[in-house]
N, C-alpha and C positions, 0 to 999 in steps of 0.2 A: 359237628359244626358248633361254634360258639353261639350262645343265645343272641348276642347283639348282631352277629352276622345273619342269623336266622330271621330276626326282626327286619333287618335291612333288605333282605332278598327281593321282596316285591318292588322295592324302589331303588335298587342298585344303580340302574342307569341314571335316574334322576339325581341321585346323590353324587355321582361322578361329575355330571354336568354342573351341579350346584357348586362343587368345590372350585371349578374353573371360574364360574361367575362370582363366587365369593372373593376369590383372590383379586379378580378384576375390580370388584367394588371397593377394594381397599387401596388401589394404586394411587400414587402421588408423584409430584414432580420433585419432591425432596428425597434425596438418596437415603438419608438417615431413617426417614419414615418407612421407606420401602424395605430397608434392612430389618427394621423391627417388625413390620407386619409379616414379612417372610418368615421370621423366627416364630411368630405367633401361629401362623398357618401350619407350619411343620410340626408343631407340638400340640395339635388339636386333641380334644378328648374323644368321647364316644359319639359326639354330635347328636345327642338325643333330641335337641330342640328342633333342628331342621327335619329330623325324622318324624317328629310329631306333626309338623306342618304338612309334609308330603303325604303321610299315611291318612291324616284326617281328610285332606282334599280329595285323595283318590277313593277313599271309602264312600264319601258323599257323592262324588260325581260318577262313580262306577268305573273309575280307572283313568279319567283324563284330567290333565292339569294344564295350566297356561303360564305365560310369562309372569303374571301377578303372583302365582304360587312361588316361583323362584325368587322373586323380589321379596316376598314376605319372609321366606326362609333366610335370605341374605340379611335383611334388616334385623331380624330377631337375633341372628348370630353376631352381627356387628354390635348391637346394643349389649348383648350378653357378654361379649368379649370386652367391651368398654368397662362394664361394671366389674368384671374380674380384675382387670388391670388396676382400676381404682381401689377395689377391695384390698389388693395386695399392699397398696400404699397405706391405706387406713390401718390395716392390721400389722404393718411393718413386717410383712412376710417375705422371706427370701426364696421360697420354693413354691412351685405350682405344678401339680401332677409329676413331681419328681425332677422337674427341670428348674433352672433359675428363673425367678420372676423378672418382669421387665424392670421393676424398680431396683432389683439386685444388680442387674447388668448395666442399666443406663441411668440410675438414680431417680429419685422421686419426681423431680421437676419434669423430666422427659416423660416419665410414666403417666403423670397427670395429663400432660398435653396430648399424648398418644390416645389416652382414654377419651379425651374431649374430641379429638379428630375422628375417632371411630364412631362416636355418638353422632357427630354432625354428618358424617358420611351416610349413616343409616337414615337419618331424617331426610337428607337431600335425595336419596335414592327413591323415597316415597314421593316427595314433592315434585321432583323432576318428571315423574311418570303419572302424576295426578292421582296417586293411590291414597286419597285423603281418608278413606274409610279404614285402610290398613294403618295409616299413620295415627289415627285416633286410638286404635287398639293398643299400639305400641306405647304411645305417650302416656296412657292410663297406667300401663304396666310399670314404666319408669318412675312415675310419680309414686305409685304404691310401694315400689321397692325401697325408695328413699324414705318414705314415711315409716315403713316396717323396721328398717335399720335404726332410725332415730327413736322409735317407740321402744325398741329393745334396749338401746343404750339408756334411755330415761328410766326404764323399769329395773334394769340390772343394778343400778346404784342402790336401790332399796330392797331388792329381792322380794317385791310384793306382787308377783305375777299370779293372777288367778288363771284357771284353765281357759276361761273365755278370752282373756287378754293374750294368752299364749297362742291360741288358735288364730287370733287376729294378726299377731306378729308373723307367724309362719305363713298365713294366707298371703300377706303382703310381701314378705321377704322372699319366699321360695315359690309358692303356688301360683302367684300372679303371672310369672314369666311362662310357666308351662301352660297356664290358662290362655295366655296371649298366643302361644304357638298354635293351639287347637282352634282358637277363634280365627286366627289369620288363615289357616288352612281352609276353614269353612268359608270365610269371607272372600277368599281369592277365587273360588269357583261358584259361590252362590251369594253374591253381594246383596241381593234384595231380601234374602230369607233370614230376617232378624232372629226369629225364634230358633232356627237351626244353629245360627252363629252363637247365640246365647247358650244353647244346650251343649255345644262343643266346648265353649269357654268353661262352663261348669264342670264338664268332664275333665278338662286339663287341671282345673283348680283342685278337684278331689284327688287326682293322681299326685299333684304337688304336695298336698297335705300328707298323704301316705308316705311319700318320698322323704319328707323332712322328719317324720316320726321315726322312720327307719334309720335315718342318720343319728337321731337322738339315741336310739337303742345301741348303736355301735359303741357308744361311750361306755356302756355297761357290759357288753358281751365280749367274749374273747376275740382279739384280733389275730393277725397272722402269726404273731409270736406267742400267742396263747395267754395274753394278759389283757384285761380291760384297760382302755386307754385313760379314761378320766380327764380328757382334755377339756371338755365342756365345764367340768367342775373347776378345773384350774383357771378357766377364763370367766368364772362366775356366771355361766349361762344357765338360765332356768329352762330346763327341758321337761318334757311331759312326765317321765318316770320320777323326777325329783319333785315336781309340783304335786303329783299324786301322793308321794311319800310325806311331804310337808302337810298336806291337807288331812292326812290320816295318822297323825302323830299326836302324842300328848304334848302339853305346853313345854315340858322339860326337853323332850326329844326335838321339838321344833326349834327351841333355843340352841341346842347343841348343833343341829343341822345347819341353821343359818350362820352360826358362829364359825362352823367348819368351812362352809363355802366362802364366807367373807374374809376370814382372818387366817385360815390354815390351809388354803387351797394349794399351796406349794409343798405341803408336808405329805410325802408319798403314803405314809402309814395312815394318816388321817383321811386322805382321799380314798384309800382302799376301804377304810371303815365306812365311809359315806356310801360307796358302791354296794357294800354288803348290806347296809341298813336299807337302802332303796329296794334292793332285791327282796329282802325279808318282808318289807311292807307291801309287796305285790305291785310295785311301780312298773316293773317290766311287763308283767302279765297284762296290766291295765293298758299300757301304751300299745302293746301288740294287738289287743282287742280293738282299740280305737283305729289303729292303722288298717286292720282288716275291714272294719266298717267303712272307712273311706274308699278302700279298694273295691268293695262290693257295690257301693253306691255308684262308683265310676263305671263299672262294668254294666250295671243296670241301664245306664244312659245310652249305651250303644247296642243293646241286645236286639232292638227292632230293625236295625239295618240289615239288608240281605247279606248272606254269607259271601265273603270274598277274601282273597289273600291279605288285603289291607286291613280288614276287620280282624283277621286272625293275628296279624302282626301287632295291631294295637292292643289286643287282648294279651298277647305275649309280653308286650311292653309293660302293661299294668301289673302283670304278675311278676315280671322281672324286678320292678321297682321295690317290691316288698321281699323278694327272695334273694336279691343280690348279696354278695359277700363283702363288698366294699363300696 
């Protein structure tokens, strides 16, 4: 059995029902919109975010969930899908998970409007049901994701990212959404228990940090065709292995490294040299250690919950985040 299927097993029924509710939550009177949302739903990814919502809620409640849990999962997936559609426009990307992106098939204008529509559907789903506590969690996540993206753009121009700034960028850009999933799961079943909600939010944040560092490492480790990709270097993204290498280099090496990333990032030979240099400086080892630290801190936060299939699945999920191959 695949690891994702194993993780999903204790919530298989909920995930099935969720998919129906999610499709319903997207419906519109506009035929074009329905065609596009149908296309989106049929090309879904692993659905990690709703899985986090359901597993967190069931671990906390001892196995029971309610309509709020389903709405929380739907809202986060609507918001997440909206951000992906907008991201593809921003990045001028024609593919998403191996399929054509919305902007590639229907052009940028329609893609932006579809993203806006999904965002508003998510917000209305909460408002119409009086889930203002859930709405607050989601709204904070959307704000932070936007800030994180803009902070990264601002810093990328000068390549002056410190390790602290890097953590802040990935906390906002990636970790905040997973943090929101776990907070939503907790809040849907224990709305009054603020300490517990915060604990689960932190749990999700730590997983998100580990997840992003794992993504950084893919740029330097061999992919399916046996070659490091170097895509982040080509896009002048400052990732943890590169930041570490920069901070532990001589002035001359630092100049060469910055010059390579800024002015020679399309030169395959030079990108390969940068990858080798980062490895030699111990950038990968350092990033892996940091990733494992975040993973261990996350697991420590759920160790006091009683044993259950949901806790087992969350533990599997945390381990999967750092062991996955893509």
